[in-house]
C-alpha positions in Angstrom: -64.7 40.9 -7.1 -64.8 41.8 -3.4 -61.5 42.8 -1.8 -60.1 40.2 0.6 -57.6 40.3 3.5 -54.2 40.1 2.0 -55.1 41.8 -1.3 -53.1 44.9 -2.3 -55.2 48.0 -1.6 -56.2 49.4 -5.0 -54.5 52.6 -6.1 -56.4 55.7 -7.1 -56.1 59.4 -7.7 -58.6 61.7 -6.0 -59.2 65.2 -4.9 -59.0 65.6 -1.1 -59.1 68.4 1.5 -55.3 68.6 1.2 -55.1 68.6 -2.5 -55.0 65.9 -5.2 -53.7 62.6 -3.9 -52.3 59.5 -5.5 -53.1 57.0 -2.9 -50.1 54.6 -3.1 -47.7 57.5 -3.1 -49.3 59.1 -0.1 -49.4 56.0 2.1 -45.9 54.7 1.0 -44.3 52.8 3.9 -47.0 53.6 6.5 -49.8 51.9 8.2 -53.0 53.5 6.9 -56.7 53.6 7.9 -59.1 54.4 5.1 -62.6 55.0 6.3 -65.8 56.1 4.6 -68.8 58.3 5.5 -72.2 58.4 3.9 -72.6 62.1 3.7 -71.3 65.5 5.0 -73.2 67.4 7.7 -74.8 64.3 9.1 -74.9 63.7 12.9 -73.2 60.3 13.2 -70.4 61.2 10.8 -69.7 64.5 12.6 -69.3 62.7 15.9 -67.0 60.1 14.4 -64.6 62.6 12.8 -64.6 64.6 16.1 -63.7 61.4 17.9 -60.9 60.6 15.5 -59.5 64.2 16.0 -59.6 63.6 19.7 -57.5 60.4 19.4 -55.4 61.5 16.5 -52.2 61.6 18.6 -52.8 57.9 19.4 -52.8 57.0 15.7 -49.8 59.2 15.0 -47.8 57.5 17.8 -48.4 54.2 16.0 -47.2 55.5 12.7 -50.7 55.4 11.2 -52.0 57.7 8.5 -55.7 58.4 8.5 -57.7 59.1 5.3 -61.4 59.8 5.4 -63.9 59.7 2.5 -67.3 61.1 2.1 -69.7 61.1 -0.8 -69.5 64.9 -1.4 -67.1 67.3 -3.0 -64.0 68.8 -1.3 -65.6 72.2 -1.0 -68.4 70.7 1.1 -65.9 68.9 3.2 -64.1 72.1 4.0 -67.3 73.7 5.4 -68.2 70.5 7.3 -64.7 70.4 9.0 -65.5 73.8 10.6 -68.5 72.1 12.4 -66.3 69.1 13.3 -63.7 71.3 14.9 -66.2 73.2 17.0 -67.8 70.0 18.3 -64.8 69.3 20.5 -62.9 72.5 21.1 -60.2 70.8 23.1 -59.3 68.4 20.3 -56.7 69.3 17.7 -58.2 70.6 14.5 -58.8 67.9 11.9 -55.9 67.9 9.6 -55.9 64.5 7.9 -57.3 64.3 4.3 -60.9 63.6 3.4 -61.5 62.3 -0.1 -64.2 64.0 -2.2 -66.0 61.1 -3.7 -69.1 62.7 -5.1 -69.1 60.4 -8.1 -68.5 57.3 -5.9 -65.4 56.3 -7.9 -63.3 55.3 -4.9 -66.3 53.9 -3.1 -67.1 51.6 -6.0 -63.4 50.5 -6.3 -63.4 49.5 -2.7 -67.0 48.1 -2.5 -68.1 50.6 0.1 -71.6 51.4 -1.3 -74.8 50.7 0.5 -76.8 47.8 -0.8 -78.9 47.3 2.3 -80.9 50.5 2.5 -82.2 51.2 -1.0 -83.3 54.7 0.1 -79.8 55.7 1.1 -79.2 57.7 -2.1 -78.3 61.3 -3.1 -80.3 63.6 -5.3 -78.8 62.0 -8.4 -79.9 58.6 -7.3 -76.3 57.5 -6.5 -76.0 55.2 -3.4 -74.2 56.6 -0.4 -71.3 54.7 1.2 -71.7 52.7 4.3 -69.2 53.2 7.2 -66.4 51.0 6.0 -62.9 50.7 7.5 -59.8 49.3 5.8 -56.6 48.9 7.7 -53.7 48.7 5.3 -50.1 47.8 6.2 -46.8 49.3 5.0 -46.7 46.8 2.1 -50.1 48.1 1.0 -51.8 44.9 2.0 -55.4 45.0 3.4 -55.2 43.6 6.9 -58.7 44.3 8.2 -62.1 45.3 6.8 -65.1 46.5 8.8 -68.5 47.6 7.5 -71.0 49.3 9.6 -74.5 50.4 8.5 -75.0 54.1 7.9 -77.0 54.4 11.1 -74.3 53.1 13.5 -71.2 55.0 14.6 -67.8 53.2 14.8 -65.8 52.4 17.9 -62.3 53.9 17.2 -60.7 52.5 20.3 -61.4 49.1 18.8 -59.7 50.1 15.6 -56.7 51.2 17.7 -56.8 47.9 19.5 -56.6 46.0 16.2 -53.7 48.2 15.1 -51.8 47.3 18.3 -52.5 43.6 17.7 -51.4 43.6 14.0 -48.3 45.6 14.7 -47.3 43.4 17.6 -47.7 40.3 15.6 -45.7 41.7 12.7 -42.9 43.0 14.9 -42.2 39.6 16.5 -43.2 37.2 13.7 -39.6 36.2 13.0 -38.9 35.6 16.6 -42.0 34.1 18.1 -45.4 33.4 16.4 -48.1 34.9 18.5 -51.8 35.8 18.2 -54.0 37.9 20.5 -57.1 36.6 22.3 -60.6 38.1 22.6 -60.7 41.5 24.2 -56.9 41.8 24.2 -55.3 45.1 24.9 -51.7 46.2 24.6 -49.7 44.6 27.5 -52.1 41.7 28.1 -51.0 38.1 27.7 -50.9 36.8 24.1 -51.5 33.3 22.7 -48.6 31.0 21.6 -49.5 30.0 18.0 -50.4 26.3 17.6 -47.6 25.9 15.1 -45.0 26.4 17.8 -44.4 23.0 19.4 -41.9 20.9 21.3 -38.5 22.4 22.3 -39.3 25.5 20.2 -41.8 26.6 22.9 -39.1 26.7 25.6 -36.6 28.2 23.3 -38.8 31.1 22.4 -40.8 31.6 25.6 -38.8 29.9 28.4 -40.9 28.9 31.3 -43.4 31.7 30.7 -46.1 29.6 29.2 -49.5 28.9 30.8 -51.2 25.9 29.2 -55.0 25.9 29.3 -55.4 23.2 26.6 -52.7 21.8 24.3 -53.9 24.2 21.6 -54.4 27.2 24.0 -51.3 28.5 25.6 -50.7 32.0 27.0 -47.5 34.0 27.4 -46.6 37.6 28.2 -46.8 40.3 25.6 -43.3 40.1 24.2 -43.1 43.9 24.0 -43.2 44.0 27.8 -40.2 41.5 28.1 -37.7 43.5 26.1 -37.4 41.0 23.3 -35.5 42.5 20.4 -37.4 43.0 17.1 -36.3 40.8 14.2 
């Protein structure tokens, strides 16, 4: 059965570039991004991991752990990382784990295998992974999934944007129910959830509500107004 939003991220044990990892133990209490790559020493994957290294501090500042996966062994990953580090000399060296998934055990568990391009297989005939992203919260629940074809590199600023939205909503969910609109970025106005009605609107947001339609109301990002976290 395919994994759905709200499911507990499956646990597994795997070899990684920082040693053997038991997934649930490693991510305990943290936001986590698990993202897969079709193969080592491929052009798009190399640019992606270089981009992640460049923005690694942005993920760290949000308390996010990064875990990559590629359909090769850990020895191959180690050699590949040398190329990744040279691609952007000003970036910190890549130091988050990359899972060695040569047998596709984790890829199968998470449904990350390519079923679109039947030629996307290794020498053993095993399918490579597509570019899948899972955002997992501190309760180990899957909060977002994205799947890109092997030919298309990911937009990591968008993944950071989603993290900001999810963390904002979680931080204030016991005070004021909010969601974020299209193209939202941290600090932009947010949407008052339709479930908040009547006197509750003024109680939570005061006069700072702009009504476009009865079901579409905007207010300031609560993190910019000094609201206390619940």
